[in-house]
C-alpha positions as CSV (number, residue, x, y, z in Angstrom):
1,X,128.6,-63.9,112.1
2,X,129.8,-66.1,114.9
3,X,130.7,-64.4,118.1
4,X,134.4,-63.5,118.4
5,X,136.1,-64.2,121.7
6,X,136.0,-60.5,122.6
7,X,132.6,-59.2,121.6
8,X,129.1,-59.9,120.2
9,X,130.3,-59.1,116.7
10,X,127.5,-59.7,114.3
11,X,127.3,-59.6,110.5
12,X,125.4,-61.1,107.6
13,X,126.2,-64.6,106.4
14,X,129.6,-64.5,104.5
15,X,129.7,-64.8,100.8
16,X,131.6,-67.9,99.9
17,X,133.8,-68.7,96.9
18,X,134.3,-72.2,95.7
19,X,137.6,-73.6,96.9
20,X,138.6,-77.1,98.0
21,X,137.3,-77.9,101.5
22,X,140.8,-78.4,102.9
23,X,141.9,-75.0,101.6
24,X,138.8,-73.3,102.9
25,X,139.5,-74.5,106.4
26,X,143.1,-73.3,106.2
27,X,142.4,-69.8,104.9
28,X,141.7,-68.3,108.3
29,X,144.7,-69.9,110.1
30,X,146.9,-68.9,107.2
31,X,145.7,-65.3,107.2
32,X,146.1,-65.0,110.9
33,X,149.7,-66.2,110.7
34,X,150.5,-63.6,108.1
35,X,148.6,-60.9,110.0
36,X,150.7,-61.7,113.1
37,X,154.0,-61.8,111.3
38,X,154.4,-65.5,112.1
39,X,154.6,-66.6,108.5
40,X,156.9,-64.2,106.5
41,X,157.4,-66.8,103.8
42,X,155.4,-69.5,102.1
43,X,157.9,-72.1,103.5
44,X,157.2,-70.8,107.1
45,X,153.5,-71.0,106.4
46,X,153.9,-74.6,105.1
47,X,155.7,-75.6,108.3
48,X,153.2,-73.8,110.7
49,X,150.2,-75.3,109.0
50,X,151.8,-78.7,108.5
51,X,150.7,-79.0,104.9
52,X,152.3,-79.7,101.6
53,X,153.9,-76.9,99.4
54,X,151.0,-77.3,96.9
55,X,148.4,-76.7,99.6
56,X,150.2,-73.7,101.0
57,X,150.5,-72.3,97.5
58,X,146.8,-72.7,96.8
59,X,145.9,-71.1,100.1
60,X,148.2,-68.1,99.6
61,X,146.9,-67.7,96.0
62,X,143.4,-67.5,97.3
63,X,144.3,-65.0,100.0
64,X,146.1,-62.9,97.4
65,X,143.1,-63.0,95.1
66,X,140.9,-61.7,97.9
67,X,143.3,-58.7,98.2
68,X,144.3,-59.6,101.7
69,X,148.0,-60.6,101.3
70,X,150.8,-60.2,98.8
71,X,153.0,-63.0,97.5
72,X,156.3,-61.7,96.4
73,X,157.4,-63.3,93.1
74,X,161.0,-62.8,94.1
75,X,161.8,-65.7,96.4
76,X,163.5,-65.2,99.8
77,X,166.8,-66.9,100.1
78,X,169.4,-67.1,102.9
79,X,168.6,-70.6,104.2
80,X,168.9,-74.3,103.3
81,X,166.7,-75.8,100.7
82,X,164.5,-74.2,98.1
83,X,164.1,-70.4,98.3
84,X,160.6,-69.4,99.4
85,X,158.2,-66.6,98.4
86,X,157.7,-63.8,100.8
87,X,154.3,-63.2,102.3
88,X,152.9,-59.9,103.7
89,X,149.6,-58.3,104.3
90,X,148.5,-56.2,101.3
91,X,149.3,-52.5,102.0
92,X,146.6,-51.5,99.6
93,X,144.1,-54.0,100.8
94,X,140.8,-53.5,102.6
95,X,140.6,-51.6,105.9
96,X,138.4,-51.4,108.9
97,X,137.6,-48.4,111.1
98,X,139.0,-48.4,114.6
99,X,137.6,-45.9,117.1
100,X,138.2,-45.1,120.8
101,X,136.3,-42.9,123.3
102,X,138.4,-41.2,126.0
103,X,137.2,-39.3,128.9
104,X,138.1,-36.1,127.1
105,X,138.3,-37.0,123.4
106,X,137.7,-39.3,120.5
107,X,140.3,-41.1,118.4
108,X,139.4,-42.7,115.0
109,X,141.6,-44.4,112.4
110,X,141.5,-46.7,109.4
111,X,143.4,-49.9,109.9
112,X,144.7,-52.5,107.6
113,X,145.8,-56.0,108.6
114,X,149.0,-56.5,110.5
115,X,148.1,-53.9,113.2
116,X,148.7,-51.0,110.9
117,X,146.8,-47.8,111.6
118,X,146.4,-45.2,108.9
119,X,146.8,-41.6,110.1
120,X,144.7,-41.6,113.3
121,X,142.7,-38.4,114.1
122,X,142.1,-37.2,117.6
123,X,139.2,-34.9,118.3
124,X,137.7,-33.3,121.4
125,X,134.4,-34.7,122.7
126,X,131.4,-33.1,121.1
127,X,129.3,-30.8,123.2
128,X,126.6,-33.5,123.5
129,X,127.8,-36.7,125.0
130,X,124.5,-38.6,125.4
131,X,124.9,-42.1,123.9
132,X,123.1,-41.5,120.6
133,X,124.8,-38.3,119.6
134,X,128.2,-39.3,120.7
135,X,128.0,-42.7,118.9
136,X,126.6,-40.9,115.9
137,X,129.7,-38.6,115.9
138,X,132.0,-41.6,116.0
139,X,130.2,-43.4,113.2
140,X,130.2,-40.3,110.9
141,X,133.9,-39.6,111.5
142,X,134.7,-43.2,110.7
143,X,132.6,-43.0,107.6
144,X,134.3,-39.9,106.4
145,X,137.7,-41.5,106.7
146,X,136.5,-44.7,105.0
147,X,134.9,-42.8,102.1
148,X,138.1,-40.9,101.5
149,X,140.2,-44.1,101.4
150,X,140.0,-44.5,97.6
151,X,140.0,-48.1,96.4
152,X,140.5,-49.5,99.9
153,X,137.2,-51.0,100.8
154,X,136.0,-50.7,104.4
155,X,134.9,-54.0,105.9
156,X,133.9,-53.2,109.5
157,X,134.1,-50.9,112.5
158,X,134.8,-51.4,116.2
159,X,134.8,-49.0,119.1
160,X,136.9,-49.1,122.4
161,X,135.0,-47.8,125.4
162,X,136.5,-46.6,128.7
163,X,134.0,-48.5,130.8
164,X,132.9,-52.1,131.3
165,X,131.0,-53.7,128.4
166,X,128.9,-56.8,129.0
167,X,128.9,-59.8,126.8
168,X,127.2,-61.0,124.6
169,X,124.6,-58.1,124.6
170,X,127.1,-55.2,124.5
171,X,125.7,-52.9,127.2
172,X,127.7,-50.3,128.9
173,X,128.0,-50.3,132.7
174,X,129.3,-47.5,134.8
175,X,130.0,-45.1,131.9
176,X,130.9,-42.5,134.4
177,X,132.8,-40.3,132.1
178,X,129.8,-39.5,129.9
179,X,127.0,-39.9,132.6
180,X,125.3,-42.6,130.5
181,X,122.6,-44.6,132.2
182,X,123.9,-48.0,133.5
183,X,122.9,-50.7,131.0
184,X,122.9,-48.4,128.0
185,X,122.6,-50.8,124.9
186,X,125.7,-49.3,123.3
187,X,126.3,-52.1,120.8
188,X,122.7,-51.8,119.4
189,X,122.9,-48.0,119.4
190,X,126.3,-48.0,117.7
191,X,125.1,-50.5,115.0
192,X,122.1,-48.3,114.3
193,X,124.3,-45.2,113.7
194,X,126.8,-47.2,111.6
195,X,123.9,-48.4,109.4
196,X,122.9,-44.7,108.8
197,X,126.4,-43.7,107.7
198,X,128.0,-44.1,104.2
199,X,131.3,-46.0,104.4
200,X,132.1,-45.6,100.8
201,X,131.9,-47.8,97.7
202,X,132.5,-51.5,98.3
203,X,131.6,-51.5,101.9
204,X,129.1,-54.3,102.9
205,X,125.5,-53.1,103.0
206,X,125.3,-54.3,106.6
207,X,128.7,-53.2,107.8
208,X,129.7,-55.3,110.8
209,X,130.2,-53.3,114.1
210,X,131.4,-54.1,117.6
211,X,132.2,-52.5,120.9
212,X,134.4,-53.6,123.8
213,X,136.3,-52.3,126.8
214,X,139.4,-50.3,125.9
215,X,141.8,-52.1,128.3
216,X,140.7,-55.5,127.0
217,X,141.4,-54.3,123.4
218,X,144.8,-52.8,124.4
219,X,145.8,-56.1,125.9
220,X,144.8,-57.8,122.7
221,X,147.0,-55.4,120.7
222,X,150.0,-55.8,123.0
223,X,149.7,-59.6,122.9
224,X,149.5,-59.8,119.1
225,X,151.8,-57.0,118.1
226,X,153.7,-55.7,121.1
227,X,155.3,-56.4,124.4
228,X,153.0,-59.3,125.2
229,X,154.0,-61.5,122.2
230,X,154.6,-65.1,123.3
231,X,153.4,-64.6,126.8
232,X,151.0,-67.3,127.9
233,X,149.4,-65.4,130.8
234,X,149.7,-61.7,130.1
235,X,148.4,-59.1,132.5
236,X,148.0,-55.5,131.2
237,X,147.4,-52.6,133.6
238,X,147.0,-49.1,132.2
239,X,145.9,-45.6,133.1
240,X,144.7,-43.4,130.3
241,X,143.1,-40.0,130.7
242,X,141.3,-41.0,133.9
243,X,141.1,-44.2,135.9
244,X,142.8,-47.5,135.7
245,X,142.0,-50.5,133.5
246,X,143.3,-54.0,133.3
247,X,143.0,-57.1,131.2
248,X,144.3,-60.7,131.1
249,X,145.2,-62.7,128.0
250,X,145.5,-66.5,128.5
251,X,146.9,-68.6,125.7
252,X,146.0,-65.9,123.1
253,X,142.4,-65.3,124.3
254,X,141.1,-62.5,126.5
255,X,139.7,-63.6,129.8
256,X,136.6,-61.6,130.1
257,X,134.6,-63.6,132.7
258,X,131.1,-64.9,132.5
259,X,129.6,-61.6,131.3
260,X,132.6,-59.6,129.9
261,X,133.2,-57.9,133.2
262,X,136.4,-59.6,134.5
263,X,139.6,-57.7,135.5
264,X,138.1,-54.5,136.7
265,X,141.4,-53.9,138.5
266,X,140.8,-50.2,138.9
267,X,138.5,-51.0,141.9
268,X,141.1,-53.0,143.8
269,X,141.6,-51.1,147.2
270,X,145.2,-50.1,147.8
271,X,144.6,-47.4,150.5
272,X,141.4,-47.5,152.5
273,X,141.9,-43.9,153.6
274,X,142.9,-42.7,150.2
275,X,141.3,-40.6,147.5
276,X,137.6,-40.9,146.7
277,X,136.9,-43.0,143.6
278,X,134.0,-42.3,141.3
279,X,132.6,-45.7,142.3
280,X,132.0,-44.3,145.8
281,X,134.8,-46.2,147.6
282,X,138.1,-44.8,148.8
283,X,141.6,-45.7,147.8
284,X,140.9,-47.7,144.7
285,X,143.7,-48.2,142.3
286,X,141.6,-46.2,140.0
287,X,141.8,-43.1,142.2
288,X,145.4,-43.7,143.6
289,X,147.4,-44.2,140.4
290,X,145.8,-42.3,137.6
291,X,146.9,-39.0,136.1
292,X,144.8,-36.8,138.5
293,X,146.3,-38.8,141.5
294,X,149.8,-38.1,140.3
295,X,149.1,-34.4,139.9
296,X,147.5,-34.3,143.4
297,X,150.5,-36.1,144.9
298,X,152.7,-33.3,143.6
299,X,150.3,-30.6,144.9
300,X,149.0,-29.7,141.5
301,X,145.6,-29.4,139.9
302,X,145.0,-30.2,136.3
303,X,144.8,-27.4,133.8
304,X,141.3,-27.8,132.2
305,X,142.6,-26.4,128.9
306,X,145.0,-29.4,128.4
307,X,144.6,-33.2,128.4
308,X,145.2,-34.4,132.0
309,X,147.2,-37.4,130.7
310,X,149.7,-35.2,128.9
311,X,150.1,-33.1,132.1
312,X,150.7,-36.2,134.2
313,X,153.2,-37.7,131.8
314,X,155.2,-34.5,131.7
315,X,155.3,-34.5,135.5
316,X,156.4,-38.1,135.7
317,X,159.2,-37.5,133.1
318,X,160.5,-34.6,135.1
319,X,161.1,-36.7,138.2
320,X,164.8,-37.0,137.5
321,X,165.3,-33.3,138.0
322,X,162.3,-32.2,140.1
323,X,162.3,-33.4,143.7
324,X,158.5,-32.8,144.1
325,X,157.8,-34.8,141.0
326,X,160.1,-37.6,142.2
327,X,158.3,-37.8,145.5
328,X,154.9,-37.8,143.7
329,X,156.1,-40.6,141.4
330,X,157.3,-42.7,144.3
331,X,154.1,-42.2,146.2
332,X,152.0,-43.4,143.3
333,X,154.4,-46.2,142.4
334,X,154.1,-47.6,145.9
335,X,150.4,-47.8,145.5
336,X,150.6,-49.2,142.0
337,X,153.0,-51.8,143.4
338,X,150.5,-52.9,146.0
339,X,147.9,-53.4,143.4
340,X,150.1,-55.3,141.1
341,X,151.3,-57.6,143.9
342,X,147.7,-58.4,144.8
343,X,147.0,-59.2,141.1
344,X,150.1,-61.4,140.9
345,X,149.0,-63.4,143.9
346,X,145.6,-64.0,142.4
347,X,146.4,-64.4,138.7
348,X,150.1,-65.7,138.6
349,X,150.9,-64.0,135.2
350,X,154.1,-64.7,133.4
351,X,154.4,-61.0,132.2
352,X,152.9,-57.7,133.2
353,X,152.7,-54.9,130.6
354,X,152.1,-51.4,131.7
355,X,150.8,-48.7,129.5
356,X,149.5,-45.1,129.5
357,X,150.7,-43.2,132.5
358,X,151.9,-46.4,134.2
359,X,154.5,-46.7,131.5
360,X,156.0,-43.4,132.6
361,X,155.8,-44.4,136.2
362,X,157.7,-47.6,135.4
363,X,160.4,-45.6,133.5
364,X,160.7,-43.2,136.4
365,X,161.1,-45.8,139.2
366,X,161.6,-49.3,137.7
367,X,163.6,-50.7,140.6
368,X,161.2,-49.3,143.2
369,X,158.1,-50.7,141.5
370,X,159.7,-54.1,141.0
371,X,160.8,-54.2,144.7
372,X,157.3,-53.2,146.0
373,X,155.7,-56.0,143.9
374,X,158.3,-58.5,145.0
375,X,158.1,-57.6,148.6
376,X,154.3,-57.8,148.7
377,X,153.9,-60.8,146.4
378,X,153.4,-64.2,147.9
379,X,156.2,-65.7,145.8
380,X,158.7,-63.0,146.9
381,X,161.8,-62.1,145.0
382,X,162.4,-65.7,143.8
383,X,159.3,-65.5,141.7
384,X,159.6,-62.0,140.3
385,X,157.3,-61.4,137.3
386,X,158.8,-59.3,134.5
387,X,157.2,-55.9,134.4
388,X,157.7,-54.4,130.9
389,X,156.6,-51.2,129.1
390,X,153.9,-51.4,126.4
391,X,155.2,-51.2,122.8
392,X,152.1,-50.6,120.7
393,X,151.3,-46.9,120.0
394,X,147.5,-46.2,120.2
395,X,147.0,-49.7,121.6
396,X,143.2,-49.1,122.2
397,X,142.8,-48.3,118.5
398,X,145.0,-51.2,117.4
399,X,142.9,-53.5,119.6
400,X,139.7,-52.1,118.2
401,X,141.1,-52.9,114.7
402,X,141.8,-56.4,115.9
403,X,138.2,-56.8,117.0
404,X,136.9,-55.5,113.6
405,X,139.2,-57.8,111.7
406,X,138.4,-60.9,113.8
407,X,135.5,-62.0,111.6
408,X,137.6,-61.9,108.5
409,X,140.5,-63.7,110.3
410,X,138.1,-66.5,111.0
411,X,136.6,-66.5,107.5
412,X,138.7,-64.6,104.9
413,X,136.2,-65.4,102.1
414,X,133.8,-63.0,103.8
415,X,136.1,-60.2,102.5
416,X,135.2,-61.1,98.9
417,X,133.6,-58.2,97.0
418,X,129.8,-58.6,96.4
C-alpha cells in the first residue's frame, strides 16, 4: 500500500476490478467527497468532479457495488434543473477498528465511513503495559469487536498513541506513560499482534495496520468532520489525561515534519520557574496546562481511583460558582495563552481548535484566553485568530479511523471482497 500522508500504512497489493480507466481514477476522489459530506447528491458529485452525469453515475454505481455508499433511488428535489439522487456512506458497509491508548486506559471502536464510530468501549490499562502485551490487548479487543460485527467486514485497524511516532518507520519516542524504551518499533510490533488475531469472516488475510500520534489524528478528525472544516491552516492544541499535544493541518494535510515529530507543542516553555515536566525541563506547556496542573493550581491532588481528566474537567466547570476553581482556571489559562501566542507568531494559523481539558478552559474564560493571546501575539488585536472548541467526540478514535480508511479512500477497489 502506498504511504498515507499520516503514517507508514502498509498492505498487500489491492485487488482490482475491471472498470474504465477514467472511472477508476475517479473512484477515490468520489468516495472521499461522500465520506466528508461534500457530495450529498449525484448532481453535487458531478459538479465537484467536473464530469458528465453519465460518468458520475458509473462511478457511484461502482462504489455502491463495493458496499461503500448508497444511492437513493428517490431523487432529491428542491432546486433548479433535474432532481438528483442522494448519496451517503453505506450504514451497513465495511468497518475498520480504531483504537487509542491513554495514560490510564484504552479506547477501541469499530468505525464506518463518514467519521461514524460504533459503540466505543473504554477499558482500564492492563496490569502489564510493556509494548508487546499492551499492543496484544489492543489487537485482541479490536478483533473481538470486529468478529461480532456480523456481515460488516473489517478492512483495517489503526492506533492513536499519546507520544511522538516517527515516520515512516513507526517507532515510539518518549513513551513516558508506559515506560517503553525510546525507539520501540511500535508499528512492527502492532502489525505482528494484529496478524495473530482473528478479525472475523471477510477480513483481509493481511489486515492493514497503522499507528500515529493521537494529537495528529485528533486534528485530522476535527479538520474533516468538526470545528476545523474549511480551515486552510488549522492548529489544534489539546490536553487529554496527561500532558499537552498539538498538530497542524495545512490545506487538508497534516504537517508532521521530516520524521513525523513536528508540533510537539507540549514542550514549549511558558514559565521557566514552573512545574517540572516529565521531559526534565520546567514550565513546559505540558506541565503547566494539563489536568494535574489545574488540580495543583486549585490546591488539590488527583484521586487515584478516578480518571484525572474527569476530575480536572469537573473543577474547570465549577469555576462560575467556586472562587478557588476560578482562580485556578485563570492561572492555567494565562499560561495556555502564552503558549498559543507563541505558536500563532510562528505558524500564523487561521483557526485554533482546543480540545480535551483546554475546551473546558476556553468555556470557563473565553475572553481572558483571547485577550492573553492577542496581547502576546505579534499581530495584536487587529489580527486575532479565532479560538474555537472542538466538535468531534472521541476525536482520537475518529482520527484513527481516518487513518485506517485512508488506503481505501485512495483506492476503493481494494475494499472488494476476495
